[in-house]
C-alpha positions in Angstrom: 10.0 11.1 -2.8 8.5 8.2 -4.6 10.3 5.1 -2.8 7.9 4.0 -0.2 4.6 4.7 -2.4 6.5 3.1 -5.7 7.4 0.1 -3.7 3.9 -0.7 -2.5 2.6 -0.5 -6.0 5.5 -2.8 -7.1 4.1 -5.3 -4.4 0.6 -4.6 -5.2 1.4 -5.7 -9.1 3.3 -8.8 -7.9 0.3 -10.0 -5.9 -2.3 -9.1 -8.7 -0.1 -11.1 -11.5 0.2 -14.1 -9.1 -3.5 -13.9 -8.8 -3.8 -13.3 -12.6 -5.7 -10.1 -12.0 -5.8 -7.0 -13.8 -5.4 -3.7 -11.8 -7.2 -1.9 -14.1 -10.0 -4.0 -13.3 -9.8 -2.6 -9.2 -11.5 0.1 -7.2 -9.3 1.2 -4.0 -9.9 3.3 -1.1 -7.0 5.0 0.4 -6.6 5.9 4.1 -3.8 8.5 4.6 -2.8 11.4 1.9 0.6 11.8 3.2 4.1 11.0 1.1 3.0 7.1 1.4 -0.6 7.7 0.8 -0.6 10.5 -1.9 2.2 8.9 -4.0 0.9 5.5 -3.9 -2.3 6.3 -4.5 -1.3 8.5 -7.8 0.8 5.8 -9.0 -1.8 2.9 -8.2 -4.2 5.1 -10.4 -1.6 6.0 -13.2 -1.4 1.9 -13.4 -5.2 2.1 -14.4 -6.9 1.3 -10.7 -9.9 3.5 -9.9 -9.6 5.4 -6.7 -13.0 6.1 -5.5 -12.1 7.1 -1.9 -9.6 9.0 0.2 -8.8 10.9 3.3 -6.6 12.4 6.0 -6.8 13.1 9.6 -9.3 16.0 8.5 -11.1 14.6 5.8 -12.5 11.5 3.9 -13.8 11.9 0.3 -15.8 9.5 -2.2 -16.6 9.8 -5.5 -18.2 5.9 -6.8 -17.0 7.4 -10.3 -13.6 7.4 -9.2 -11.4 10.9 -7.8 -9.1 12.8 -9.7 -6.2 11.4 -7.7 -3.7 13.7 -9.7 -5.3 16.8 -9.2 -6.1 15.9 -5.3 -2.3 15.4 -5.2 -1.0 18.7 -6.6 -3.9 20.2 -4.1 -2.9 18.7 -1.0 0.8 19.3 -1.7 0.4 22.6 -2.4 -1.7 23.3 0.9 0.5 21.8 4.2 0.0 17.7 3.0 -3.9 18.3 3.4 -7.2 17.7 1.4 -9.4 20.1 3.2 -11.0 22.3 1.0 -10.7 20.2 -1.7 -13.3 19.5 -4.3 -14.3 18.2 -7.7 -17.8 17.2 -9.4 -19.7 14.1 -7.8 -17.6 14.1 -4.8 -19.1 13.6 -1.2 -17.6 13.2 2.2 -17.4 10.3 4.6 -16.3 9.5 7.9 -12.9 7.5 8.3 -14.8 4.2 9.3 -17.0 4.5 6.5 -13.8 5.0 4.2 -12.6 1.7 5.7 -15.7 -0.2 5.3 -15.8 0.8 1.5 -16.9 -2.0 -0.7 -13.7 -1.9 -2.8 -11.1 -4.5 -4.2 -8.4 -3.0 -2.4 -8.1 -1.1 1.0 -4.8 1.0 0.7 -3.6 1.7 4.4 -1.3 4.8 4.7 -1.9 6.5 7.9 -1.2 5.4 11.3 -1.2 1.7 13.2 -4.0 -0.3 14.4 -6.3 1.2 12.3 -7.9 -2.1 11.5 -8.8 -3.9 14.5 -11.2 -6.1 16.9 -13.7 -2.8 16.9 -14.0 -2.7 13.0 -12.5 -5.6 11.4 -15.6 -7.3 10.7 -16.8 -4.2 8.6 -13.8 -4.4 6.1 -15.2 -5.3 2.7 -12.2 -5.0 0.9 -10.9 -8.2 -0.8 -7.1 -7.1 -0.6 -5.5 -4.8 2.3 -2.3 -3.3 0.5 -0.3 -1.8 4.4 1.6 1.2 3.2 1.9 2.2 7.0 3.4 0.6 9.7 1.5 -2.0 11.7 -1.8 -0.4 10.7 -3.5 -4.1 11.2 -3.6 -5.8 14.7 -2.8 -9.4 15.5 -6.6 -10.1 15.9 -7.6 -8.5 12.5 -5.1 -10.1 10.7 -5.9 -13.4 11.6 -9.6 -12.8 11.2 -8.5 -11.3 7.7 -6.7 -14.7 7.0 -9.4 -16.8 8.2 -12.1 -15.1 6.2 -9.9 -15.0 3.0 -9.2 -11.5 2.6 -5.2 -11.0 1.6 -3.2 -8.9 3.6 -0.1 -7.6 1.7 2.0 -6.7 4.9 3.9 -3.8 5.7 7.2 -5.5 6.0 6.9 -6.2 2.6 5.1 -3.4 0.8 6.2 -0.5 2.1 9.9 -2.1 2.3 10.8 0.5 -0.9 11.6 3.2 1.3 14.2 1.4 3.3 15.7 0.0 -0.1 16.1 3.4 -1.5 17.6 5.0 1.7 19.9 2.3 1.6 21.0 3.1 -2.2 21.2 6.5 -1.3 23.7 5.4 1.6 25.7 3.1 -1.0 26.0 6.6 -3.4 27.2 8.8 -0.8 30.0 6.0 0.2 30.8 6.0 -3.6 30.3 9.2 -4.1 28.5 8.5 -7.0 25.0 9.7 -8.3 22.3 7.5 -10.0 19.6 8.5 -12.0 16.1 8.1 -11.3 15.7 5.4 -14.0 18.5 3.4 -12.5 17.1 3.7 -9.1 13.7 2.9 -10.3 14.9 -0.4 -11.9 17.0 -1.5 -8.8 14.1 -1.1 -7.0 11.6 -2.9 -9.0 14.1 -5.8 -8.8 14.2 -5.9 -5.3 10.9 -5.4 -4.6 10.0 -8.6 -7.1 12.4 -10.5 -5.1 11.2 -9.7 -1.6 7.7 -10.9 -2.8 8.9 -13.9 -4.7 10.7 -14.9 -1.2 7.8 -14.1 0.9 5.4 -16.2 -1.2 8.0 -19.2 -1.6 8.6 -19.2 2.3 4.7 -19.1 3.0 4.3 -22.0 0.8 7.0 -24.2 2.0 6.6 -23.7 5.6 2.6 -24.3 5.3 1.1 -20.9 5.3 0.3 -20.5 1.9 -1.6 -17.4 1.2 -0.4 -15.7 4.5 2.0 -13.2 3.4 2.8 -11.6 6.7 4.0 -15.2 8.4 5.7 -15.6 5.1 7.7 -12.3 5.1 8.7 -13.0 9.0 10.0 -16.6 8.1 11.9 -15.5 4.8 13.4 -12.5 7.3 14.2 -14.9 9.8 15.8 -17.5 7.4 18.3 -14.6 5.9 19.4 -13.5 9.0 20.1 -16.7 10.4 22.2 -17.9 7.4 
């Protein structure tokens, strides 16, 4: 259940470690509160970040002092994966575009594709974009963010945890074996750290240092070609 969200957390932690940043000093806005968004938000909050905004297709919630993500996670999971009706002290509602424009350290995208595009990319104030969804940032926005120094941890890197653990399920089935949560978590962590390193190194080697999207694609192409 945690595979994709946990993979996003590990990718983020690798990035922050490379930059010498502490997740405990980070503020986060989360678009999407399904499996990837809610699990990822809960794990990021557990790691020490302050999640100030969360939202789903129906409602977007904001608290500058931080939201109780664990409480919101439990509510959504007992109300059809919906945040409608959820409340806590100090919380207000905002629009979806206001969530995307929050002045936070990390914007965690875990909803639909093409959410950041020509129409709204200039309104983004986050310093880091973490892509849990598939293709939430258009090509125009990717180029704009790179030029502006806003780092994008791309979907092909960040949300790979779901694919990794699906592969491990397949391997276990073939072997008629069953691994513990701790074993799978350790394997996932090792794979995600290696993927980040390969992405970073490929970007640097081929003259695209800091562009994780290009680095991930180069690393993938080289692996397949080899």
